[in-house]
DRENSE-712247 format. One record per atom (N, C-alpha, C): residue in three letters; x negated, y negated, z. Coordinates in steps of 0.02 Angstrom, whole numbers, plus 32768, in hexadecimal, padded with zeros to 4 digits. Layout:
AlaXYZ...
end
This chain:
Glu45D593DE6652Glu45BE9409664EGlu458A94366668Arg458D9468667BArg4556947566B2Arg452894B56673Pro44FC94B7668DPro44C194DC6653Pro44DF951B666FGly44D595416647Gly44E495896648Gly4525958E6642Ser454B955F6637Ser45B195686630Ser45B4959F65F7Val45E295C365ECVal45FE95E765BCVal460995BA6574Ala46289582658EAla46209565653AAla45BF956C6522Asp459F954F6559Asp456A95506546Asp4557959D651BMet456C95D96535Met453B960C6524Met456F960964D7Ser45A195FC64EFSer45DC961564ADSer45A695F2646FAla459F95B66475Ala458095816455Ala4533959D6449Ala450795BC645FAla44D195CA644DAla44D89624642AMet45119645642DMet450896736441Met452A966063CEAla4562964963C1Ala457996126394Ala45269604634CAsp44FC95FC6388Asp44B195DC634DAsp4493960E634AMet44859657636DMet4459967B635AMet447196AD6324Arg44BC96AC6316Arg44E296D562FFArg44E296C562B4Glu44D8967562A6Glu44C8965C6277Glu449A9666624EGln446296556275Gln44309677626EGln441C96B7625FLeu442C96D66261Leu443D971C6271Leu444A972A6215Ala448497196217Ala44A8971161D6Ala447196F36193Ala445796B46195Ala444E96A1616DAla43FF96C06168Asp43D996FC616DAsp43B597256178Asp43C59765614BGlu43C4976D6108Glu43E397A360F6Glu43C897DD60E2Arg438B97EA6108Arg438B98266130Arg43AF984A6179Thr4395981961A3Thr43AF982A61EFThr4421983561C7Ser442097FA61A8Ser448197FD6196Ser448A983E6181Ala44679876615AAla446C98B56144Ala444798DF6166Leu442B98DB61ABLeu442E990961C0Leu4469990D620BIle448A98C66210Ile44BC98AC6240Ile44F898ED6218Ser450898C861DASer453698FB61C0Ser4540994061B3Ala44FD995461A4Ala44E999A861B7Ala44FF99B161F1Met44EE998D6225Met44FB99A96269Met453A99A36287Arg45589976625FArg45B1997D6267Arg45BF99A76236Gly45AF99C16214Gly45E199E361DFGly460E99C361ABThr45EC997F61A5Thr46129965617CThr4612998B6129Asn461A998060E5Asn4605999760B8Asn460299E560A5Ile46079A0760C7Ile46189A4460D5Ile462B9A6660A4Asn461C9AA1605BAsn463E9AB0602FAsn46499AE0603BAsp469B9AE2604BAsp46B09B1F6058Asp46B29B6C6027Asp46A19B535FECAsp46929B905FCAAsp467A9BB65FCCAsp464A9BB36009Asp462E9BF96016Asp46379C2B604EAsn46859C226052Asn46CA9C45607BAsn46FE9C436056Ala470E9C8D605FAla473F9CBA603CAla47819C7D6050Ala478F9C7D5FF0Ala47E79C58601BAla48249C886044Ser483E9C56606FSer48819C6E608ESer48A09CBF6060Gly48A59CF16091Gly48D59D29605EGly48AD9D556031Thr48699D37601FThr48389D5A5FFEThr48289D976024Thr48319DD65FF3Thr48109E356035Thr47EE9E375FFFLeu47BE9E57602ELeu47749E7A600ELeu478C9EBD5FF3Gln47869EE45FC6Gln479B9F365FB9Gln47539F3D5F8BVal473D9F7E5FC5Val46EC9FA55FA9Val470F9FD75F6DVal46D39FC45F43Val46C69FED5F05Val46AEA0275F0FGlu46B8A0535F15Glu4695A0A35F15Glu467AA0AA5ED8Met463BA0BC5EDBMet462DA0BF5E9CMet45E8A1105E8AArg45F7A1235E5AArg45BEA17B5E47Arg4580A1605E76Ala4568A1A85E7FAla450DA18F5EA2Ala44E3A19C5E67Gly44B7A1985E64Gly448AA1965E33Gly444CA1A15E4BAsp441FA1A25E10Asp43DBA1B35E2DAsp43B8A1835E24Asp43E8A1285E31Asp43CBA0F95E3EAsp4409A0C35E64Ser43D9A08A5E75Ser43F8A0585EAFSer43FAA0205E88Leu4448A0185EADLeu443F9FB15E9FLeu442F9F885EADPro43F19F6B5E80Pro43CC9F365E72Pro43D29EFA5EB8Thr43AD9EFC5EECThr43AB9ED15F1CThr439B9E9B5F1BGlu43699E7E5ED6Glu437A9E425ED1Glu43A19E235E74Tyr43AD9E015E70Tyr43BD9DED5E25Tyr43A69DF05E0FAsp43A09E1D5DC1Asp43809E2B5D86Asp43BE9E4E5D5DPro43DC9E285D0APro43FA9E345CF4Pro43F29E715CFEAla43C79E7D5CD5Ala43BC9EC85CB7Ala43BE9EFF5CC0Ala43A09EEF5D0DAla43A29F275D4CAla43EC9F385D4FLeu441D9F065D4DLeu446D9F045D64Leu44949F205D2ESer44859EF85CEDSer44869F255CA2Ser44A09F7C5C9BAla44469F835CBAAla44499FD85CB4Ala4461A0035CCFTyr446A9FDB5D19Tyr4476A0005D61Tyr44CB9FF95D58Phe44F19FE25D45Phe45359FD35D4FPhe45569FEE5CF3Arg450DA00A5CC9Arg4526A0065C89Arg4533A05C5C8FLys451BA0775CCALys452FA0BA5CCALys4563A0C55D18Arg4595A09F5D01Arg45D6A09B5D35Arg45F2A0815D2DPro4625A0855CEFPro4642A0545CC9Pro4682A0485CE7Gly468DA08A5D13Gly46C9A0965D57Gly46E5A0595D79Ala469BA0555D91Ala4676A0135DCEAla46A09FC35D99Val468E9FC15D86Val46919F7D5D57Val46D49F845D59Leu46ED9F9E5D44Leu47409F985D24Leu47679F975D5BThr474D9FC85D93Thr47749FA45DD4Thr47689F6F5E06Arg473E9F4A5DE2Arg47299EF25E17Arg47489EDA5DD1
end
C-alpha cells in the first residue's frame, strides 16, 4: 500500500474516533453536536393545540418569575381562568 491511501486514511480516522470516544467530555460534546439524546419533552406532542385563555383585567399583573404565593394571589382573583385551563 502507498502512504496516504484510502485504507490508511480510514484506519487513521477509526483510531481518532476511538480516542475521542474514550474521552468522556469530548464524547458528550460530539453527542450534543449530533443531536443524540435529545429530550423531546420540550416540544409539544403532535396533535396538541394551544388555546388562549382570556382573563379579566385587574390592577395587578401576572408574575414573570416563579413565586407560588404571588401566583396564588393572582389566580385567586380569577377563578374563571383557572377553570378554563
